[in-house]
N, CA, C and O of each residue as an XYZ file, in Angstrom:
956
protein
N      20.681     95.391    103.174
C      21.664     95.043    103.496
C      22.683     94.603    102.646
O      22.357     94.080    101.581
N      23.845     94.724    102.934
C      24.757     94.750    102.545
C      24.828     93.039    101.573
O      24.350     92.053    102.132
N      25.415     92.909    100.243
C      26.095     91.901     99.994
C      26.764     91.038    100.470
O      26.693     89.812    100.381
N      27.519     91.777    101.057
C      28.909     90.994    101.535
C      29.208     92.149    103.169
O      29.509     93.342    103.210
N      28.944     91.072    104.413
C      29.051     91.896    105.307
C      30.237     92.709    105.781
O      31.279     92.088    105.573
N      30.439     93.947    106.376
C      32.056     94.421    106.317
C      32.904     93.487    107.150
O      34.134     93.455    107.144
N      32.221     92.853    107.751
C      33.313     91.958    108.536
C      34.227     91.133    107.563
O      35.438     91.183    107.348
N      33.456     90.540    107.170
C      33.810     89.369    105.674
C      35.156     89.951    104.668
O      36.070     89.277    104.194
N      34.967     91.090    104.570
C      35.148     92.094    103.502
C      37.202     92.570    103.997
O      38.279     92.585    103.402
N      36.560     92.943    105.744
C      37.936     93.301    106.124
C      38.783     92.189    106.405
O      40.008     92.268    106.316
N      38.042     90.936    106.812
C      39.120     89.957    106.816
C      39.899     89.205    105.212
O      40.944     88.586    105.014
N      39.134     89.509    104.609
C      39.669     89.108    102.914
C      40.259     90.144    102.694
O      40.788     89.949    101.600
N      40.591     91.426    103.125
C      41.470     92.665    102.376
C      42.762     92.467    103.846
O      43.768     93.167    103.955
N      42.406     91.492    104.689
C      43.353     91.899    105.340
C      44.782     90.307    105.045
O      45.988     90.169    105.248
N      43.860     89.614    104.590
C      44.092     88.004    104.415
C      45.555     88.834    102.474
O      46.738     88.536    102.309
N      44.801     89.643    101.682
C      45.263     89.968    100.487
C      47.002     90.858    100.959
O      48.148     90.677    100.547
N      46.411     91.799    101.970
C      47.746     92.206    102.084
C      48.746     91.246    102.938
O      49.912     91.328    102.550
N      48.552     90.462    103.889
C      49.476     89.424    104.259
C      49.896     88.594    103.115
O      51.055     88.197    103.243
N      49.190     88.139    101.825
C      49.899     87.380    101.002
C      50.784     88.879    100.407
O      52.010     88.819    100.506
N      50.342     89.826     99.972
C      51.215     90.729     98.960
C      52.275     90.551     99.945
O      53.204     89.878     99.499
N      52.387     90.855    100.864
C      53.840     90.788    101.880
C      54.539     89.795    101.804
O      55.698     90.134    101.565
N      54.419     88.696    101.889
C      55.169     87.447    102.102
C      55.147     87.099    100.491
O      55.667     85.987    100.400
N      54.831     87.492     99.382
C      55.422     87.471     98.295
C      56.844     88.631     97.847
O      58.007     88.445     97.488
N      55.920     89.946     98.126
C      57.107     90.957     98.210
C      58.237     90.948     98.247
O      59.037     91.246     97.360
N      58.572     90.285    100.237
C      59.688     89.635    101.020
C      60.541     88.347    100.787
O      61.601     87.896    101.221
N      59.493     87.936     99.817
C      60.908     86.743     98.765
C      60.831     86.952     97.840
O      60.779     86.061     96.991
N      60.776     88.527     97.480
C      61.048     88.567     95.848
C      62.988     88.694     96.391
O      63.413     89.153     97.451
N      63.792     88.115     95.232
C      65.186     88.157     95.434
C      65.407     89.318     94.081
O      65.594     89.243     92.866
N      65.242     90.507     95.222
C      65.709     91.806     94.784
C      67.060     92.757     95.652
O      67.140     93.025     96.851
N      67.837     93.040     94.727
C      69.590     93.509     95.320
C      68.846     94.451     95.975
O      69.098     94.225     97.158
N      67.769     95.748     95.908
C      67.720     96.549     96.987
C      67.016     96.034     97.837
O      66.247     96.898     98.262
N      66.869     95.154     98.287
C      66.331     94.439     99.629
C      67.573     94.048    100.079
O      67.451     94.050    101.304
N      68.848     93.667     99.768
C      70.085     93.673    100.509
C      70.991     94.536    100.883
O      72.005     94.271    101.528
N      70.620     95.688    100.454
C      71.122     97.238    100.949
C      70.804     97.620    102.135
O      69.894     97.118    102.795
N      71.689     98.739    102.575
C      71.080     99.667    103.615
C      69.403     99.954    104.017
O      68.622    100.552    103.277
N      69.202     99.613    104.817
C      67.237     99.673    105.291
C      66.845     98.562    104.668
O      65.970     98.059    105.373
N      67.056     97.826    103.586
C      66.018     97.171    103.266
C      64.419     97.274    102.569
O      64.282     98.097    101.664
N      63.957     96.957    102.730
C      62.730     96.787    102.078
C      62.303     98.083    102.996
O      61.331     98.642    102.486
N      62.705     98.660    104.087
C      62.180     99.572    104.889
C      62.154    100.805    104.594
O      61.439    101.556    105.257
N      63.003    101.334    103.433
C      63.294    102.514    102.620
C      62.528    102.597    101.597
O      62.654    103.652    100.975
N      61.648    101.741    101.129
C      60.754    102.126    100.622
C      59.318    102.359    100.924
O      58.605    101.373    101.107
N      58.753    103.698    101.005
C      57.267    104.258    101.438
C      56.188    103.205    100.725
O      55.187    103.039    101.422
N      56.194    102.657     99.800
C      55.139    101.640     99.656
C      55.224    100.566    100.162
O      54.139     99.992    100.264
N      56.317     99.888    100.638
C      56.742     98.792    101.732
C      55.838     99.187    103.335
O      54.938     98.583    103.918
N      56.467    100.279    103.606
C      56.138    101.009    104.926
C      54.276    101.361    104.787
O      53.593    101.720    105.746
N      53.857    101.191    103.661
C      52.509    101.685    103.300
C      51.764    100.572    103.832
O      50.992    100.610    104.790
N      52.173     99.229    102.871
C      52.075     98.109    102.943
C      51.772     97.651    104.412
O      50.768     96.959    104.580
N      52.526     97.965    105.453
C      52.737     97.298    106.947
C      51.819     98.522    107.303
O      50.951     98.004    108.005
N      51.546     99.808    107.208
C      50.221    100.478    107.488
C      48.623     99.977    107.336
O      47.632     99.725    108.021
N      49.013    100.010    106.173
C      47.337     99.066    105.907
C      47.271     97.376    106.453
O      46.277     96.694    106.704
N      48.607     97.050    106.515
C      47.784     95.722    107.337
C      47.547     95.262    108.379
O      46.737     94.365    108.617
N      48.660     96.186    109.584
C      48.209     96.298    110.400
C      46.984     97.597    111.194
O      46.792     97.948    112.359
N      46.463     97.939    110.058
C      45.235     99.174    110.163
C      44.030     97.985    110.261
O      43.447     97.600    111.274
N      43.888     97.615    109.107
C      42.821     95.795    108.597
C      43.017     94.942    109.865
O      42.035     94.500    110.462
N      44.530     94.658    110.367
C      44.433     93.673    111.037
C      43.538     94.128    112.858
O      43.151     93.431    113.796
N      43.546     95.447    112.615
C      42.946     96.582    113.678
C      41.805     96.343    113.885
O      41.356     96.020    114.984
N      41.048     96.490    112.662
C      39.931     96.235    112.054
C      39.264     94.803    112.619
O      38.453     94.791    113.545
N      39.644     93.812    112.047
C      39.603     92.528    112.229
C      39.359     91.842    113.802
O      38.610     90.991    114.280
N      40.499     92.778    114.321
C      40.544     92.435    115.878
C      39.767     93.153    116.465
O      40.033     92.898    117.640
N      38.810     94.043    116.468
C      37.848     95.006    116.866
C      36.390     93.881    116.152
O      35.606     93.507    117.024
N      36.110     93.454    114.862
C      35.329     92.621    115.053
C      35.391     91.912    115.618
O      34.352     91.811    116.271
N      36.166     91.108    115.873
C      36.181     89.533    116.933
C      35.878     89.740    118.014
O      35.163     88.913    118.581
N      36.340     91.000    118.748
C      36.117     91.400    119.631
C      34.510     92.053    120.141
O      34.157     92.407    121.266
N      33.859     92.047    119.045
C      32.734     92.812    119.107
C      32.423     91.461    119.297
O      31.977     91.243    120.423
N      32.490     90.704    118.734
C      31.536     89.186    118.513
C      31.968     88.438    119.947
O      31.126     87.697    120.454
N      32.965     88.574    120.460
C      33.241     87.544    121.973
C      32.477     88.504    123.260
O      32.114     88.059    124.349
N      32.380     89.684    122.863
C      31.545     90.691    124.198
C      30.076     90.821    123.620
O      29.174     91.257    124.336
N      29.917     90.546    122.686
C      28.599     90.711    122.203
C      27.477     90.341    123.118
O      27.166     89.151    123.059
N      26.687     91.205    124.085
C      25.960     90.670    124.799
C      26.499     90.901    126.833
O      25.795     90.697    127.822
N      27.809     91.330    126.768
C      28.408     91.298    127.976
C      28.355     92.262    128.303
O      28.410     93.218    127.531
N      28.179     92.405    130.043
C      28.270     94.284    130.602
C      29.272     94.438    130.874
O      29.471     95.649    130.967
N      29.958     93.987    131.042
C      31.548     94.780    131.914
C      32.338     95.904    131.274
O      33.120     95.926    130.324
N      31.940     96.708    131.993
C      32.797     98.146    131.913
C      33.786     98.159    131.391
O      33.875     98.851    130.377
N      34.763     97.522    131.784
C      36.479     97.107    131.630
C      36.450     96.698    130.029
O      37.085     97.369    129.214
N      35.659     95.537    129.633
C      35.602     95.043    128.376
C      35.319     96.268    127.310
O      36.056     96.465    126.344
N      34.033     97.152    127.641
C      33.486     98.143    126.999
C      34.415     99.261    126.688
O      34.105     99.829    125.641
N      35.653     99.836    127.394
C      36.130    100.767    127.922
C      37.550    100.136    126.881
O      38.132    100.963    126.179
N      37.935     98.912    126.866
C      39.231     98.723    125.875
C      38.359     98.446    124.514
O      39.048     98.643    123.513
N      37.276     98.119    124.281
C      37.194     98.257    123.083
C      36.791     99.280    122.308
O      36.686     99.285    121.082
N      36.514    100.360    123.261
C      36.510    101.862    122.930
C      37.762    102.297    122.449
O      37.891    102.780    121.324
N      38.611    102.163    123.178
C      40.409    102.138    123.132
C      40.846    102.058    121.584
O      41.219    102.886    120.753
N      40.623    100.681    121.589
C      40.857     99.744    120.114
C      40.162    100.858    118.812
O      40.885    101.175    117.868
N      38.918    101.303    118.893
C      37.985    102.028    118.166
C      39.034    103.186    118.229
O      40.185    103.073    117.808
N      38.642    104.032    118.658
C      39.704    105.067    119.229
C      41.223    104.921    118.184
O      41.284    105.521    117.111
N      42.087    104.263    118.567
C      43.287    104.039    117.882
C      43.006    103.607    116.568
O      43.667    104.204    115.718
N      41.876    102.367    115.952
C      41.669    102.296    114.597
C      41.095    103.529    113.909
O      41.165    103.707    112.693
N      40.490    104.416    114.821
C      39.655    105.604    113.621
C      41.402    106.712    113.272
O      41.842    107.109    112.193
N      42.025    106.907    114.821
C      43.364    107.589    113.994
C      44.344    106.987    113.309
O      44.945    107.683    112.490
N      44.605    106.044    113.420
C      45.335    105.589    112.139
C      44.578    105.652    110.918
O      45.117    106.121    109.916
N      43.330    105.212    110.880
C      42.755    105.251    109.368
C      42.957    106.731    108.983
O      43.490    106.880    107.884
N      42.567    108.138    109.824
C      42.963    109.297    109.527
C      44.318    109.823    108.887
O      44.694    110.265    107.801
N      44.838    109.548    110.107
C      46.239    110.069    109.952
C      47.521    109.081    108.921
O      48.556    109.509    108.409
N      47.210    108.313    108.907
C      48.106    106.867    108.185
C      47.431    106.300    107.095
O      47.887    106.524    105.974
N      46.378    105.571    107.224
C      45.862    104.606    106.008
C      45.265    105.076    104.688
O      45.409    104.769    103.504
N      44.550    105.927    105.364
C      43.693    106.800    103.947
C      44.835    107.898    103.274
O      45.295    107.845    102.133
N      45.164    108.977    104.413
C      46.529    110.131    103.749
C      47.687    109.327    102.555
O      48.033    109.669    101.425
N      48.123    107.928    103.562
C      49.895    107.557    102.871
C      49.262    106.668    102.018
O      49.933    106.499    101.001
N      48.227    106.031    102.037
C      47.573    104.995    100.877
C      47.308    105.774     99.852
O      48.040    105.446     98.919
N      46.757    106.470     99.630
C      46.202    107.721     98.655
C      47.445    107.886     98.066
O      47.862    107.380     97.024
N      47.970    108.606     98.794
C      49.602    109.446     98.642
C      50.112    108.305     97.732
O      49.881    108.452     96.531
N      50.782    107.167     98.126
C      51.443    106.251     97.068
C      50.627    105.573     95.908
O      51.178    104.809     95.116
N      49.311    105.879     95.842
C      49.230    105.383     94.515
C      49.030    106.447     93.725
O      49.419    106.245     92.574
N      48.336    108.041     94.014
C      48.820    109.070     93.071
C      50.176    109.363     92.766
O      50.547    109.611     91.619
N      51.187    109.335     94.094
C      52.465    109.865     93.346
C      52.903    108.726     92.244
O      53.260    108.889     91.077
N      52.732    107.329     93.127
C      53.252    106.361     92.004
C      52.952    106.352     90.406
O      53.822    106.064     89.584
N      51.865    106.636     90.126
C      50.785    106.230     88.667
C      50.878    107.520     88.181
O      50.603    107.463     86.982
N      51.191    108.937     88.592
C      51.898    110.106     88.446
C      53.136    110.052     87.912
O      53.288    110.188     86.698
N      53.866    109.910     88.501
C      55.399    109.798     88.173
C      55.685    108.079     86.942
O      56.538    107.860     86.082
N      54.686    107.347     87.383
C      54.923    105.906     86.307
C      54.097    106.228     85.120
O      53.904    105.332     84.298
N      53.623    107.324     84.948
C      52.625    107.592     83.430
C      53.563    108.872     82.879
O      53.529    109.073     81.665
N      54.362    109.709     83.676
C      55.094    110.412     83.023
C      56.466    110.001     82.470
O      57.101    110.519     81.552
N      56.762    108.996     83.208
C      58.295    108.695     82.766
C      58.357    107.398     83.961
O      58.439    107.653     85.162
N      58.314    106.237     83.514
C      58.755    105.228     84.651
C      59.522    105.162     85.544
O      59.398    105.025     86.761
N      60.957    105.345     84.380
C      62.098    105.259     84.948
C      62.285    105.981     86.458
O      62.885    105.396     87.360
N      61.795    107.104     86.598
C      61.804    107.770     88.073
C      61.712    107.192     89.133
O      62.509    107.421     90.043
N      60.292    105.941     89.292
C      60.147    105.631     89.978
C      60.128    104.326     90.036
O      60.187    103.734     91.114
N      60.045    103.720     88.888
C      60.060    102.287     88.597
C      60.358    101.939     87.818
O      59.552    101.749     86.907
N      61.456    101.686     87.696
C      62.437    101.277     86.135
C      62.091     99.929     85.685
O      61.595     99.122     86.471
N      62.352     99.612     84.329
C      61.675     98.699     83.901
C      62.417     97.373     84.052
O      62.166     96.336     83.437
N      63.314     97.555     84.915
C      64.211     96.457     85.430
C      63.231     95.439     86.379
O      63.052     94.222     86.438
N      62.737     96.547     87.035
C      61.742     95.521     87.960
C      60.779     95.082     87.525
O      60.005     94.700     88.403
N      60.385     94.925     86.365
C      59.634     93.617     85.753
C      60.161     92.553     85.653
O      59.518     91.505     85.724
N      61.598     92.606     85.444
C      61.831     91.112     85.970
C      62.001     90.338     87.335
O      62.328     89.174     87.564
N      61.664     91.391     88.161
C      61.048     90.682     89.992
C      60.213     90.829     90.041
O      59.687     89.735     90.246
N      59.117     91.962     89.968
C      57.872     91.829     90.221
C      56.949     91.375     89.554
O      57.413     91.495     88.420
N      55.665     90.800     89.405
C      55.225     90.248     88.701
C      53.848     91.602     88.834
O      53.617     92.318     89.809
N      53.116     91.577     87.458
C      52.380     93.139     87.952
C      51.335     92.979     88.653
O      50.926     93.914     89.343
N      50.636     91.673     88.623
C      49.319     91.438     89.949
C      49.877     91.780     91.458
O      49.176     92.312     92.318
N      51.320     91.371     91.654
C      52.177     92.586     92.771
C      51.924     93.927     92.739
O      51.407     94.582     93.644
N      52.353     94.375     91.529
C      52.416     95.901     91.440
C      51.456     96.302     91.835
O      51.437     97.174     92.703
N      50.380     95.783     91.313
C      48.745     96.445     91.377
C      48.251     96.252     92.634
O      47.295     96.868     93.104
N      48.958     95.312     93.248
C      48.637     95.142     94.644
C      49.404     96.018     95.651
O      49.143     96.196     96.841
N      50.223     96.434     95.049
C      51.040     97.740     96.122
C      51.180     98.971     95.973
O      51.759     99.765     96.714
N      50.283     99.272     94.338
C      50.277    100.796     93.860
C      49.035    100.761     93.454
O      48.727    101.768     92.817
N      48.117     99.907     93.590
C      46.368    100.115     92.866
C      45.648     99.910     93.656
O      44.897    100.884     93.718
N      45.333     99.045     94.497
C      44.001     98.433     94.820
C      43.989     99.227     96.242
O      42.883     99.556     96.672
N      45.317     99.601     97.109
C      45.408    100.154     98.589
C      44.247    101.398     98.605
O      43.754    101.663     99.702
N      43.966    101.880     97.859
C      43.212    103.161     97.495
C      41.980    102.743     97.468
O      41.333    103.319     98.343
N      40.933    101.499     96.451
C      40.016    101.167     96.973
C      39.744     99.959     98.227
O      38.706     99.390     98.566
N      40.520     99.899     98.506
C      40.489     98.954     99.792
C      39.868    100.160    101.199
O      38.952    100.014    102.008
N      40.599    101.016    101.041
C      40.761    102.057    102.282
C      39.288    102.935    101.735
O      38.620    103.449    102.632
N      38.944    103.050    100.712
C      37.410    103.470    100.476
C      36.429    102.692    101.203
O      35.504    103.025    101.943
N      36.848    101.612    100.821
C      35.499    100.212    101.170
C      35.542    100.375    102.944
O      34.478    100.484    103.555
N      36.552    100.377    103.496
C      36.352    100.557    104.776
C      35.789    101.662    104.975
O      34.638    101.520    105.390
N      36.185    102.928    104.829
C      35.708    103.817    105.023
C      34.095    104.315    104.956
O      33.331    104.972    105.662
N      34.055    103.650    103.772
C      32.533    103.362    103.066
C      31.804    102.443    103.994
O      30.609    102.365    103.710
N      32.112    101.849    104.842
C      31.227    100.844    105.238
C      31.483    101.151    106.733
O      30.503    101.028    107.468
N      32.545    101.496    107.242
C      32.629    101.953    108.995
C      32.785    103.419    108.994
O      33.296    104.131    108.129
N      32.135    103.809    110.369
C      32.405    105.525    110.518
C      33.204    105.274    111.318
O      33.337    104.416    112.191
N      34.233    106.833    110.646
C      35.610    106.656    111.515
C      35.613    108.188    111.944
O      35.539    109.137    111.163
N      35.731    108.263    113.557
C      36.124    109.494    113.809
C      37.237    110.046    114.104
O      37.945    109.831    115.088
N      37.463    111.054    112.900
C      38.499    112.082    112.633
C      38.545    113.012    113.733
O      37.582    113.471    114.347
N      40.420    113.359    114.009
C      40.671    114.000    115.345
C      40.238    115.476    114.891
O      39.466    115.518    113.933
N      40.603    116.585    115.411
C      40.720    118.158    115.467
C      41.703    117.750    113.962
O      42.557    116.868    113.878
N      41.303    118.588    113.013
C      42.609    118.900    112.060
C      43.779    119.215    112.352
O      44.580    118.685    111.582
N      44.323    119.954    113.259
C      45.043    120.466    113.953
C      46.070    119.722    114.067
O      47.224    119.740    113.639
N      45.521    119.137    114.648
C      46.246    117.666    115.311
C      46.661    116.810    114.190
O      47.838    116.589    113.906
N      45.596    116.319    113.539
C      45.813    115.755    112.571
C      46.962    116.019    111.513
O      47.840    115.274    111.079
N      46.671    117.251    111.270
C      48.003    117.620    110.227
C      48.990    117.321    110.700
O      49.898    117.017    109.928
N      49.270    117.274    112.348
C      50.814    117.819    112.934
C      51.079    115.942    113.162
O      52.139    115.372    113.418
N      49.938    115.442    112.992
C      50.541    113.815    112.806
C      51.139    113.627    111.608
O      52.272    113.148    111.666
N      50.680    113.879    110.495
C      50.868    114.002    109.182
C      52.246    114.259    109.167
O      53.258    113.568    109.050
N      51.998    115.443    109.317
C      53.717    116.219    109.242
C      54.945    115.639    110.135
O      56.066    115.895    109.695
N      54.888    115.106    110.989
C      55.811    114.081    111.978
C      55.742    113.159    111.334
O      56.840    112.677    111.054
N      54.651    112.515    110.831
C      55.345    111.309    109.890
C      55.792    111.372    108.441
O      56.188    110.294    107.998
N      55.815    112.422    107.595
C      56.054    113.096    106.413
C      57.933    113.191    107.010
O      58.853    112.538    106.518
N      58.028    114.052    107.999
C      59.200    114.845    108.080
C      60.409    113.484    108.420
O      61.594    113.567    108.097
N      59.680    112.064    109.253
C      60.202    111.718    109.482
C      60.800    110.411    108.528
O      61.786    109.728    108.807
N      59.930    110.271    107.348
C      60.170    109.526    106.052
C      61.230    110.140    104.989
O      61.827    109.613    104.050
N      61.228    111.724    105.609
C      61.867    112.506    104.798
C      63.369    112.244    104.951
O      64.299    112.228    104.144
N      63.265    112.015    106.450
C      64.747    112.024    107.329
C      65.261    110.694    107.226
O      66.461    110.592    106.971
N      64.675    109.798    107.355
C      65.502    108.029    106.570
C      65.777    108.160    105.255
O      66.896    107.769    104.922
N      64.817    108.759    104.103
C      65.525    108.755    102.760
C      66.863    109.233    102.817
O      67.829    108.563    102.451
N      66.942    110.678    103.389
C      68.150    111.544    103.863
C      69.294    110.827    104.070
O      70.356    110.759    103.452
N      68.707    110.096    105.457
C      69.580    109.200    106.152
C      70.474    108.236    105.219
O      71.675    108.377    104.989
N      69.448    107.023    104.635
C      69.654    106.188    103.497
C      71.288    106.753    102.666
O      72.439    106.333    102.549
N      70.385    108.062    102.197
C      71.473    108.349    100.971
C      72.973    108.712    101.879
O      74.068    108.203    101.640
N      72.785    109.340    102.552
C      74.035    109.853    103.898
C      74.993    108.767    103.907
O      76.183    109.046    103.762
N      74.585    107.426    104.077
C      74.932    106.217    104.541
C      75.437    105.678    103.203
O      76.647    105.612    102.982
N      74.567    105.309    102.351
C      74.828    104.646    100.755
C      75.732    105.570     99.935
O      76.880    105.244     99.632
N      75.130    106.822     99.560
C      75.546    107.505     98.394
C      74.492    107.302     97.220
O      74.675    107.413     96.008
N      73.246    106.949     97.976
C      72.647    106.538     96.725
C      71.147    106.840     97.328
O      70.770    106.393     98.412
N      70.153    107.869     96.253
C      68.875    107.871     96.445
C      67.929    106.748     96.559
O      68.299    105.690     96.050
N      66.713    106.782     97.165
C      66.188    105.651     97.326
C      65.441    105.336     95.978
O      65.151    104.226     95.532
N      65.154    106.814     95.329
C      64.026    106.864     94.138
C      64.770    107.459     93.229
O      65.496    108.384     93.593
N      64.745    107.074     91.932
C      65.495    107.393     90.776
C      65.405    109.115     90.616
O      66.240    109.961     90.295
N      64.291    109.167     90.917
C      63.662    110.959     90.621
C      64.613    111.995     91.106
O      64.897    113.099     90.641
N      65.092    111.266     92.312
C      65.798    112.053     93.828
C      67.507    112.354     92.889
O      68.353    113.247     92.946
N      67.367    111.124     92.123
C      68.613    111.415     91.631
C      69.177    112.506     90.046
O      70.263    112.746     89.518
N      67.726    112.902     89.778
C      68.390    113.211     88.199
C      67.812    115.305     88.838
O      67.712    116.177     87.974
N      67.537    115.640     90.393
C      67.027    116.907     90.028
C      68.315    117.590     91.423
O      68.713    116.947     92.395
N      68.639    118.827     91.101
C      69.658    119.478     92.188
C      68.874    119.515     92.780
O      67.658    119.395     92.637
N      70.061    119.844     94.189
C      69.543    119.995     95.805
C      68.440    120.727     96.015
O      67.568    120.414     96.825
N      68.417    122.089     95.050
C      66.981    122.839     95.414
C      66.086    122.617     94.832
O      65.005    123.153     95.076
N      66.196    122.102     94.263
C      64.922    121.323     93.432
C      64.485    119.758     94.299
O      63.365    119.257     94.401
N      65.364    119.421     94.661
C      65.229    117.935     95.899
C      64.079    118.703     96.848
O      62.888    118.395     96.888
N      64.712    119.748     97.580
C      63.703    120.467     98.452
C      62.898    120.748     98.238
O      62.163    120.793     99.225
N      62.387    121.084     97.223
C      61.068    121.375     96.339
C      60.182    120.404     96.634
O      59.142    120.385     97.294
N      60.812    119.573     95.999
C      60.461    118.301     95.756
C      59.515    117.500     96.844
O      58.370    117.066     96.965
N      60.877    117.607     97.616
C      60.016    117.094     99.438
C      58.996    117.871     99.918
O      58.078    117.489    100.643
N      59.236    119.266     99.377
C      57.775    120.496    100.340
C      56.710    120.473     99.432
O      55.763    121.221     99.675
N      56.670    119.719     98.368
C      55.430    119.563     97.303
C      54.993    118.463     98.170
O      54.046    118.489     98.957
N      55.892    117.380     97.901
C      55.032    115.849     98.305
C      54.804    116.335     99.796
O      53.594    116.543     99.704
N      55.098    116.641    101.022
C      54.406    117.148    101.718
C      53.114    117.966    101.838
O      52.277    117.655    102.685
N      52.978    118.735    101.225
C      51.906    119.621    100.947
C      50.938    118.366    100.525
O      50.046    118.022    101.300
N      51.123    117.739     99.366
C      49.715    116.989     98.642
C      50.066    115.932     99.962
O      48.946    116.118    100.436
N      50.637    115.064    100.858
C      49.967    114.690    101.943
C      49.161    115.298    102.622
O      48.242    114.630    103.095
N      49.199    116.495    102.860
C      48.573    117.539    103.611
C      47.039    117.281    103.149
O      46.103    116.722    103.721
N      47.157    117.921    101.869
C      45.661    118.038    100.718
C      44.951    116.729    100.827
O      43.734    116.916    100.830
N      45.351    115.209    100.938
C      45.608    114.174    100.779
C      44.603    113.759    102.107
O      43.571    113.089    102.065
N      45.310    114.436    103.394
C      44.632    114.426    104.298
C      42.869    115.061    104.563
O      41.814    114.541    104.926
N      43.195    116.098    104.252
C      41.816    117.024    104.136
C      40.838    116.258    103.382
O      39.734    116.043    103.881
N      41.130    115.840    102.265
C      39.771    115.318    101.713
C      39.884    114.027    101.744
O      39.747    113.438    100.671
N      40.161    113.244    102.966
C      40.169    112.099    103.455
C      38.925    112.642    104.555
O      37.893    112.027    104.822
N      39.246    113.635    104.957
C      38.157    114.105    106.007
C      36.955    114.491    105.873
O      36.055    114.362    106.703
N      36.874    115.150    104.455
C      35.883    116.038    104.324
C      34.901    114.383    103.404
O      33.699    114.164    103.550
N      35.866    113.506    102.546
C      34.947    112.693    102.550
C      34.543    111.099    103.590
O      34.118    109.961    103.389
N      34.887    111.736    104.446
C      34.622    110.417    105.569
C      33.290    111.471    106.245
O      32.395    110.830    106.796
N      33.122    113.048    106.227
C      32.556    113.792    106.670
C      31.197    113.451    105.725
O      30.139    113.118    106.258
N      31.361    113.584    104.129
C      30.063    113.336    103.453
C      29.993    112.105    103.470
O      29.063    112.121    102.664
N      30.165    110.805    103.700
C      29.551    109.612    103.584
C      28.895    109.788    104.768
O      27.890    110.453    104.514
N      28.947    109.535    105.920
C      29.178    109.702    107.126
C      27.859    111.031    108.166
O      26.886    110.781    108.879
N      28.348    112.046    107.846
C      28.041    113.546    108.712
C      26.887    114.165    107.965
O      25.984    114.773    108.540
N      26.952    113.984    106.641
C      26.175    114.891    105.836
C      24.625    114.011    105.936
O      23.563    114.439    106.386
N      24.857    112.943    105.476
C      22.929    112.314    105.376
C      22.687    112.304    106.954
O      21.489    112.429    107.207
N      23.539    112.183    108.143
C      22.836    112.353    109.159
C      21.897    113.279    109.676
O      20.811    113.046    110.205
N      22.593    114.620    109.400
C      22.097    115.900    109.446
C      20.916    116.256    108.451
O      20.027    117.065    108.718
N      21.048    115.394    107.021
C      20.052    115.719    106.667
C      18.882    115.027    107.140
O      17.751    115.270    106.717
N      19.139    114.202    107.980
C      18.162    113.230    108.732
C      17.352    114.266    109.658
O      16.176    114.611    109.780
N      18.660    114.603    110.280
C      18.036    115.168    111.382
C      17.072    116.887    111.296
O      16.284    117.478    112.035
N      17.625    117.112    110.144
C      16.927    117.829    109.287
C      15.475    118.055    108.551
O      14.985    119.164    108.340
N      15.061    117.179    108.308
C      13.890    116.206    107.644
C      12.972    116.113    109.219
O      11.760    116.328    109.199
N      13.477    115.874    110.150
C      12.884    115.170    111.139
C      12.405    116.482    111.636
O      11.183    116.563    111.754
N      13.099    117.525    111.952
C      12.807    118.866    113.122
C      11.851    119.281    111.433
O      10.822    119.695    111.968
N      11.689    119.360    110.564
C      10.715    119.888    109.440
C       9.258    118.927    109.731
O       8.162    119.273    109.290
N       9.408    118.056    110.299
C       8.147    116.979    109.863
C       7.803    117.089    111.163
O       6.590    116.938    111.311
N       8.615    117.370    112.540
C       7.673    117.464    113.535
C       7.059    119.093    113.364
O       5.939    119.435    113.743
N       8.075    119.996    112.702
C       7.145    121.424    112.905
C       5.966    121.588    112.047
O       5.423    122.680    111.879
N       5.509    120.316    111.416
C       4.092    120.673    110.257
C       3.150    120.025    111.243
O       1.946    119.958    110.994
């Protein structure tokens, strides 16, 4: 038996994201007043994705409690639709985008923080909020993956969806630069056009890899033990 029910964990994580988003939006930062506001940053988009995902998880938990013992086929059908949407968001957005934000942020930060998170931002963003945006995202989504089975779509369609998201954000980043003349991230200011294109391509490849890793991890947590149980059951029946 789990020490903390998964429903309580999800509700707590959702509340933490609401707190992080509220504190982040309350920051008086010059970048928030320019074109695109907070929406030009992948970190903020990821926070919205995570909050939406865990909000859906909590909605499903509440729905399960309210309809427990009911025999309405329509309720069951709607419940399955919500679960299908939850699983799709987990596979295509919550895990790969969350892992991408954590991995790329800390890699660039440790190499040269001025490329992604200039020291000037320490005057606006407290350390706990920085970690809430760039660190705890991955543990939270792994906890959810560990406590609840999520059905992944076919890999091809999953990668297509991830590609669409990646291209949409890259296009949005380029559009913000076209309008303002400034790149969202300092690292993009310091490289040539060819290097910038290579950077975008590499980042897209990375998020593809993270999608596949999420699929493998989910399979390892849930499907592999089930296969072992079935194998052991067959062996016990044959003896």
